[in-house]
N, C-alpha and C positions, 0 to 999 in steps of 0.2 A: 416662560417660567410659570408654573402653576401657583395660584393663590387661593387659599381656602378662607372663606369668610363665614364666621359663625353668626347666624342671625337669630339664634334661639333667644327667647325672651328670658332675661335673667330675673331671678327672684330678688326679694329685698336684700340689699347689701351683698349680693353674690359677687359683684364686681369690685368690692372694696379693696381687695389685694391688688388688682390691676390698676386701680386709681392711685394707690399709694406708690406703685412702681412708676407710674407716669409722672406723678408729682416730684419724686426724687430725681427723675431723669431730666425734667425740664424746670427745675427749681429756679434757675437763673431768670427765665422769662416770667415765671409766676411771681417771684419776689419783686421784680421790677414793676409788675402791674399792681402789686400790693402797695408799694411805696407811692405810686402815682395816685392811688385811690384816696390816700390820706388828705391830700390837698384839695380834693374835689367834693368830699362828702361833708354833710352837716354833722354836728356833734351827736345828734340823736340817731343818725343813720350809719354809725361807724361799724357796727357789728354784722351787717349783712354780708352775703357772699359777693363774688365778683366774677365777671366774664372776662376771660383772658384770650387774646389772639396771639397765636404762635405762628411765625412764618412757615410756610409749607417746606421751605428748603431745610429748616432746622429739625423737621420730624421725618425726613427721608430715611428709610432703612437701608443699610448696606446690603447688597445682593451679590451673589457669585454666579457668573455665567460661564458656559463652556464655549471656548473659542479655539481657533486653530493654533494660537500660540505663536511666539516668535515675532520678528519684525518683518513687515511686508509693506509694499507700496501698491496703491491702487490709483489708476488713472481714470478720471471721470471726464467725459466729453463736455465741452462748453465752458471750462474753467479758464477765466482770463485774469483773475484777481489774486489767487493764492498759490503759494509754493509750499514745498514740504516744510513742516514745522510751524506754519501760521496757525493762529487760533481764529476760529470762526466766531464773529461777534453775535451776541444775542439780538434777535429782532426787537425793534422798538415798539412798545405799546401793544395792547390787545393780547397779553399773554396770561390772562386769568389771575393776575396778582391784585386786581382791585385798585390800581394806582394809575393816575394820569387819565387824560381824556382822549388820547390819540388811539384810534382803533387800528387794527391790522386785519388783513384778509387771510392770514396764515398763522400757523403756530397754535399751541395750546398750552395750558398750564393749570395750576390749582390755586384756589383761594386760600387765604390764611386759615389755619385750623383754630376753631373757637372752642375753648374749654371752660366750663362753668365750675368755679370753686364753691363748695358749700360753705356755710357759715363757720363750721368747725375747722375745715381745711384752711379757710382764709385766716382765721385767728391764729392757728398753729404756725403758719408761715409768718404772720404778722409779728409774733413775739418769739420767734426762734432765736436761740443763742443769746437770750437776755436773762439777767439775774440781778438780784440785789447784791451789791458788792459787800465783801467782808462779813458775810453771814457766818455766825458762830453758833455752836450748839449751846443753848442755855437750858434752863430748867424745862422739863417736859410740860406740855400743856395738861390741863386738868383732865380732859377727855382723851384717854389713850386711844389712838387709832390702830386698827388692825388691817392686814391684808392677807388674802388667801395665797398660800404657797404649796407647791407639790411636795408630798412627803411619802413617797413610795406607793405601795398598794395595800389594799385591805380586802378581806374575803366577804365583806358586807358593805352595801352601799346602794345608792340610787341607780336605777337602770340607765339613766342618762350619763352616768360616770363610768360605765363599764369599759374596761380596756380589752378590746377584742383580741389584739395580738397576744397580749400576756395570757389571756384566758385560753386561746387556742394552743399556745405553747405548753401550758399546763395540761391540757387535755391530751395532747400528743404524748407527753412524757408519761402520763398515767396509763394510757393504752399500751405503750411500749413495756412499762414495768409490769402491768398485770398480765399481759399476754406472753411475756418471755418464757415462763415455765411451760406453758402449753405448746408454744412453738418449738421449744427444745424437744419435748416429748413427742410432738408430731413428727419432727424430722427423724427421730429414732425409729418410730413405727413405720414411716414411709420407706426408710432404707431396709428395714426388716421385711416389709411386704415385697419390695423389689427383689430381694434375694429369694424369697419363697416362690415367686412367680417364675424365676429363671430356672428353678429346679424341675427336672423331668417328673420326679415322683413327689409331687407336692400334695399336701393335705388340704382339701377344699374347705374343710371346717375351720382350720387355722387361718386360712386367708380371709374367710368371712368374719371371723372374730377380729382380726386386725383392721379390716375395713370398717367394722362397726366402731372400734375404738377411735379410728382416724376421723370418722364423721362426728363422733362425740366431741373430740378435741376441736375440730373446726367450728362446731356449733358454739362451743364455749368461747372461742376467740371472737366469733361473730357477735356473741351476746354482750361483749364488753361495750358499755355505752360510749357513743362517739364523743359526747360532752356531758358532764355532770355538774350539778350545782357546786360540788366540791372544787371544780376547776375554775369557777368564775372569779375574776379579780377586778377590783374597782380602783380607779384613781383616787388616792387619798389626799385630801387637802386640809391643812391646819391653819389656824389663825396665828400670824406672827405680828407682834407689836411693831409699829413703825415709829422710829424716833422723830418727834416733831419739834419744830423750833418756832417760838413766838416772835413776832415782829410787829412793830408799829411804824406807820408812815405819817409824818406831819406834812400836810399840804398847806402852804402859805401863799395866798394870792393877794396882790395889790389891787384894790378897787377904788383908788383915789381918783380925783378929777383928772389928773394927767393921763390916766389910762382910758383912752377912748374906746369906742365899741370895737374897733379893729383889734386893738391890743388885747382887750378882754376876750375876744373870740379866739385869738391865738392861744392865750393862756388857758382858756377852758378846753380847747382841743388837746393841749399838752396834758392837762390833768385828767382828761377823759381817757387818753391812752394809758396814763399811769394807773388809773383806777381799774381799767380792764385788765391790764397786765398783772397787777397784784392779786386781784380776786380770782383770776384764772390760774395763776401759777402757784400760789401759796394758800394752804388750807387755814392756817392760824395767822391771820393778818388783821390788824386793826388800823383804821384810818381816822386821823384827827384833822378836821377841816377848819382852817383859820382864815378869815377875811379881815383885811385891815385897811384903814385910811389913816386918820389921826388916832383912831382908837381901834384896837384889835378885839375880835370876838370869835369865840368858838361856835361853829354852826353845824347843822346837819348837811347831808349831801344835797338835798333839794335847795336849801338856801345858798349853799356855796356856789352852785352853778347858775341859779336863776334869780337871786336877789339883785335889786337895782340900786341898793344903797351906795352912796359915794361920799367923798369929803376930801380933806387935805391929805398930806402924805407924811407919816411918821413911821418908818419901817421898824424902828426899834420896839414899837408897841407889840408887834407880832412876835418878835424874838423873846420879849419878856414873858408874854403869855405862854409861849411854847415851853420856856424854862420852868414856869410854875406848874404846868401840867405834867411835865416829866417828873418833877420832884414829888408831886402828889400821887400819881397813878402808875408810873412806869419805872420800876427799879431796873437798873442795868444788869443786875444779877439774874433777872428773869426775862428780859426783853432785849431784842435787837432793835435799836432805834434809828430811824432814817428820817430825812426831811427833804422836801423839794419846795423851792420858792420861785415864784414868777413875778416879775415886776418890769416896769419900763425904765428903771434906774433913776427915776426922778425922786429926790429926797431932799429934806432940809440939810443944808451944808453941815450944820452942827450935829446932826443926828447920825450921819454916816460913820464917823469915828466911834460913836457909841455902839453902832451895830457891829463893827469890827471887834471891839473889845468884848461884847457879849458873846460873839461866836467863839473867840479864842479862849475865853476864861470860863464861861458858864454853860456853853452848849456843846461844842465839839468834843470836849472830854467825855461826854456821855453818848455820843453818836457813833454809828458805824460808817455813815456816809451822809453827805449833805450836797445836794445838787441845786445850783442856782442858774436860772435862765433869765436873760434880759431881752425883752421884746423891743428891738430897736433896729432901724435901718443900719446896715453895716457901714454905709457912707457917713452916717451921723457920728459926731464925737461922743465918746463915752462920758457918762455922768460921774458924779462924785462917789456914788454907791459902787459902781464898777471898779473904780480906782481903789477904794478901800477893801473891797472883796478880793481884788487881785493880790493885795498884800497878804491876805489870809491864805490864798491858794499857793503862794510861794513857800509857805512853811508847813502847810497841812495837806497831806496826800488824800485825806478823807474828804476834802472839799473840792468840788468840781464846778466849773462855770462855763456857760456857752451862751452865744447870742443867737437869736432867731429873728430873721428879717421878714418872714412871711410863712403862710401855711405850708408851702412846699418844703420848708426846711425843718418842720416839726419832727417828722419821722427820722431823718438822718441824725438830728441832734439827740433825739430820744435814744436811739440805738447807741450812739457814742457815749452817752451818760450811763447807760445800764448794760453795756456789752459784757458778755460773760468773760471772766478772767480765767483763761485756761492755765492749769498748773504746768 
């Protein structure tokens, strides 16, 4: 079977369409590699691309061959092991799959196919099918956004926007319309000339006059421009306003003494994913960062991720501060309000019921969605904060809670919390 390999050097982005087809076809392998990358990378290295290995057997292309057809039996000399219907086992080792240390003196194969994802492709797969739940259309943002949309054709425009097909159709129609009277008269004269030439006694002067008229008409038809500036048509694009929705995300992180470096690293990884997801997916999104131990404080992004301040644990301090900020700056008529909280679940026993009441009475009525993650080994018993929050989850659909035992569970839990709700 013939195979054609195009080794021409592609210009910049010339293979973008083929890359997207490949990504759509092998998305299962690519998404698996993306999930594995989360548990291996540092927080500052989360956004780079990734190299993905795809088994060669999964990229094999189906082919059609021409055979004799029908059922037939072939007898090979020296066969002492197999009978009709047996499957021949694959030779062990040395088959080019890059696995095992046993070599073979026969057989051939192919190494796994390696495909490098760019940063944008990696992040697109990373956050595919995710959204902020229960997003509603609130008051439009102050800065109205526009997007360019196609709106027919225009007779004036930039040469880069010229529509060749539409222009050529117009040129053909114009040539047909302008040449129709000439062609009709030309056909009449040609018929008349043919009749004169068939006559035995024809007047040579009349024939010459007809020929002169025919040449004149032919020249007129030939002089019709092949294409004229009148024929040119350009793709017309207009600005269409985009409805935009404002949203704010409150990020609450426990930095008390019970949160060790391991727990804090897992929490920071989770909030890093959340930060990248929100800033890449939504244009009008604000983030409010709150760190708390016995006292809660609103901080900037740098301090939220890198400050080393610690202390005791009073979770209600963060919830009270969040409620105050909502009342002061974020009206529910103008904003979709969300919150994500990360903690190890260790809290003063008397404070956990206070947290539950704050959520039910003062916070959740204003929120679209509240996500709580508890960083704790699944084999360990749940703390009093988890028990109180479980009572909230039983009555509030807008409240979701999950446990994370290690870095390898961050991405699955993140997807579960912010999975797109299909209508």
